[in-house]
C-alpha positions in Angstrom: 16.1 14.6 3.3 14.8 11.0 3.1 11.8 9.9 0.9 10.3 6.4 0.8 8.4 5.2 -2.2 6.3 2.1 -1.6 5.4 0.4 -4.8 2.5 -2.1 -5.3 1.5 -3.6 -8.6 -2.3 -3.7 -8.9 -2.5 0.1 -9.3 0.0 0.4 -12.1 -1.3 1.7 -15.5 -2.5 -1.1 -17.8 -2.7 -3.8 -15.0 -6.2 -5.3 -14.7 -5.7 -9.1 -14.1 -4.0 -11.4 -11.6 -2.0 -13.0 -14.4 -0.2 -9.6 -14.6 0.5 -9.5 -10.9 1.3 -13.0 -9.7 4.7 -14.8 -10.2 4.5 -17.8 -12.5 1.7 -16.5 -14.7 2.3 -15.7 -18.4 1.9 -11.9 -18.1 3.7 -11.3 -14.8 7.1 -10.4 -16.3 5.3 -7.6 -18.3 3.7 -6.4 -15.1 7.1 -6.2 -13.4 8.5 -4.1 -16.2 5.5 -1.7 -16.0 5.8 -1.4 -12.2 9.6 -0.8 -12.3 9.1 2.0 -14.9 6.5 3.8 -12.8 8.8 3.5 -9.7 11.5 5.1 -11.8 9.2 8.0 -12.7 8.4 8.6 -9.0 12.1 8.5 -8.2 12.9 11.0 -11.0 10.1 13.3 -9.8 11.4 13.3 -6.2 14.9 14.1 -7.3 13.7 16.8 -9.7 12.4 18.5 -6.6 15.3 17.6 -4.2 18.4 16.5 -6.1 20.2 15.5 -2.9 17.4 13.5 -1.4 18.0 10.0 -0.1 15.4 7.9 -1.9 14.4 4.4 -0.8 12.0 2.2 -2.8 10.1 -0.5 -1.0 9.0 -3.4 -3.3 5.6 -3.9 -1.7 3.6 -6.4 -3.7 3.1 -10.1 -2.9 6.6 -11.7 -2.4 8.2 -8.2 -2.2 10.4 -9.3 -5.1 8.8 -7.8 -8.2 10.8 -4.7 -9.2 13.7 -5.4 -11.5 16.8 -4.3 -9.5 19.0 -3.8 -12.6 16.4 -1.6 -14.2 15.7 0.6 -11.2 17.1 4.1 -11.1 20.5 3.7 -9.6 20.1 6.8 -7.5 17.6 5.0 -5.2 18.1 2.2 -2.7 15.8 -0.9 -3.0 14.1 -2.6 0.0 13.4 -6.1 -1.2 12.2 -9.4 0.3 10.1 -10.6 3.2 9.4 -10.9 6.1 10.7 -7.6 7.2 9.8 -4.8 9.7 6.8 -2.8 8.6 5.9 -4.9 5.6 4.9 -2.7 2.7 6.6 0.2 4.4 10.0 -1.4 4.7 12.6 1.4 5.2 10.2 3.8 6.9 11.5 5.4 10.1 11.3 8.7 11.9 14.0 10.2 9.6 11.6 9.9 6.7 10.3 13.2 5.4 7.7 12.0 3.0 6.0 8.8 1.8 4.8 8.1 -1.8 2.4 5.2 -2.6 2.8 4.1 -6.2 0.6 1.5 -7.9 -1.8 1.2 -5.0 -5.3 -0.3 -5.1 -8.5 0.3 -3.2 -9.9 -1.7 -0.4 -12.7 -4.3 -0.9 -16.1 -2.7 -1.1 -14.8 0.6 -2.4 -15.7 -0.4 -6.0 -15.7 -0.3 -8.8 -12.0 -0.8 -8.1 -9.3 -2.8 -10.0 -8.1 -5.9 -8.1 -9.3 -4.5 -4.7 -8.3 -6.4 -1.6 -6.6 -5.9 1.8 -3.2 -7.7 2.2 -4.5 -11.0 0.7 -7.7 -12.8 0.1 -7.8 -14.1 3.7 -8.7 -10.7 5.1 -12.1 -9.3 4.2 -12.1 -6.1 6.1 -10.1 -4.2 8.8 -11.9 -1.6 10.9 -10.0 0.8 13.0 -12.2 2.5 15.7 -15.1 1.5 13.4 -13.6 2.9 10.2 -12.9 0.4 7.4 -9.3 0.6 6.2 -7.5 -1.2 3.4 -3.8 -1.1 2.6 -4.0 2.6 1.8 -5.5 3.5 5.2 -3.3 1.1 7.2 -0.1 2.3 5.6 -1.0 6.0 5.8 -1.8 5.6 9.5 1.4 3.7 10.2 3.4 6.4 8.5 1.4 9.0 10.5 2.3 7.3 13.7 5.9 8.1 12.9 5.0 11.7 11.9 5.5 11.0 8.2 2.9 12.4 5.7 1.7 10.5 2.6 2.1 13.2 0.0 1.2 11.3 -3.2 -0.6 8.1 -4.3 -1.0 6.7 -7.8 -3.5 4.0 -8.8 -7.0 3.8 -10.2 -9.6 6.5 -9.5 -11.1 4.6 -6.5 -7.7 4.3 -4.9 -7.0 8.0 -5.4 -10.4 8.8 -3.8 -9.6 6.5 -0.9 -6.5 8.5 0.0 -8.2 11.9 -0.5 -10.8 10.8 2.1 -8.0 10.3 4.6 -5.6 13.0 3.6 -7.4 15.7 1.5 -4.3 17.7 0.8 -2.3 14.8 -0.7 -1.6 14.6 -4.4 -3.1 11.8 -6.5 -2.5 10.5 -10.0 -5.3 8.4 -11.5 -3.5 6.2 -14.1 -6.7 4.3 -14.9 -10.5 4.6 -14.4 -11.9 1.4 -12.9 -14.8 -0.2 -14.7 -14.9 -3.2 -12.4 -12.6 -5.6 -10.5 -10.9 -6.7 -13.6 -11.4 -3.9 -16.1 -10.3 -0.3 -16.5 -9.7 2.5 -19.0 -6.0 3.1 -18.6 -3.6 5.8 -19.6 -0.8 4.9 -22.0 2.1 3.8 -19.8 4.3 6.7 -21.0 1.6 9.2 -20.3 1.1 7.7 -16.8 4.8 8.0 -16.1 5.0 11.6 -17.2 2.1 12.6 -15.0 3.5 10.6 -12.1 6.9 12.3 -12.4 5.4 15.8 -12.4 3.1 15.0 -9.5 5.9 13.5 -7.4 8.0 16.7 -7.9 5.0 18.9 -6.8 4.1 16.6 -3.9 7.6 16.6 -2.5 8.0 20.4 -3.0 4.8 21.0 -0.9 5.2 18.2 1.6 5.0 20.7 4.5 1.4 21.4 3.6 0.4 17.8 4.1 -0.3 16.6 7.7 0.4 13.0 8.8 -2.6 10.9 9.6 -2.1 10.4 13.3 -4.6 8.2 15.2 -4.4 8.4 19.0 -4.7 5.3 21.0 -6.0 3.2 22.5 -7.6 1.8 19.4 -10.1 -1.0 19.0 -9.4 -3.1 15.9 -11.8 -5.6 14.2 -10.7 -7.9 11.4 -13.1 -10.0 9.3 -11.3 -13.2 8.1 -12.5 -15.4 5.2 -11.6 -18.8 6.7 -12.8 -20.2 10.0 -9.4 -21.9 10.4 -7.7 -18.6 10.3 -10.0 -17.3 13.0 -9.1 -20.3 15.1 -5.4 -19.5 14.7 -5.9 -15.8 15.3 -7.5 -16.5 18.7 -4.2 -18.1 19.8 -2.5 -14.7 19.7 -2.7 -13.0 23.2 -5.3 -10.3 23.3 -7.1 -11.4 20.1 -10.7 -12.7 20.6 -13.5 -13.9 18.5 -16.5 -11.5 18.3 -19.8 -11.2 16.5 -20.4 -14.0 14.0 -17.9 -16.7 13.3 -15.4 -14.8 11.2 -14.5 -11.6 13.1 -11.7 -11.1 15.6 -11.0 -8.1 17.7 -8.2 -6.6 19.8 -7.4 -3.3 21.6 -4.0 -1.8 21.2 -2.1 1.1 22.8 -1.1 2.7 19.5 -1.3 2.2 15.8 2.1 0.6 15.5 0.9 -2.3 17.6 -2.3 -2.5 15.5 -0.2 -2.6 12.3 2.0 -5.4 13.4 -1.0 -7.5 14.5 -2.7 -7.0 11.1 0.4 -8.1 9.3 0.5 -11.2 11.5 -3.2 -12.0 10.8 -2.5 -11.6 7.1 0.3 -14.1 7.4 -1.9 -16.5 9.4 -4.4 -16.3 6.6 -1.9 -18.0 4.3 -1.7 -21.1 6.6 -3.7 -24.1 5.5 -5.2 -26.8 7.7 -2.8 -29.7 8.3 
């Protein structure tokens, strides 16, 4: 059995501010410790349920180099660094039996939600066949394309509700209650880890009861971009065109894997600055 655990940082208990999530800021090292500890709780929970499971952990925040390798449970493999195939889902394949999303955050507009965004500040919204999707929806649908169910998510209460809207039978662990973009009522980190470990064990045990989110193609995708320069770059990609006002691009794809790759590319283009 193979399980992938994708770990973001904004949804970790106690995290409420960019200084705790961005390299180079005074509280980032503390955020790394907290994220690594919650990753370890999820690993332990998976192995409590399936002691012989092959567990992969995808470091999935920002530079994809946040988790502390020397502090990670040695029973798991760490997928680290970027760029890489499937981005936040590095290591996902059709051998994977279950996906867990740890430390995830809600999409913009879901609020109140702690540090809500989609990929980066350059993307305002992604709509798949008219439905708004953030990182939770995009990653859940990409896993579903490969037949892999998302069996658990941890994050704030808005992130948990976002997954339940997509996969009602998935388990969720709300490690904090959002009060706004930069404020929350958080569980003590040790309490959050204990709840996450128990939930991971239960989620993996009942994985057969959770259906993958499979979206049949063709699919029309619309992406709202914050910078006009990014829109200009995006229209250089074959099949991508400007629609509506000045900030929206659209494309039609045969399946969700193609959509996912293009959204990752647009997120990268959003980091390019005018020369």
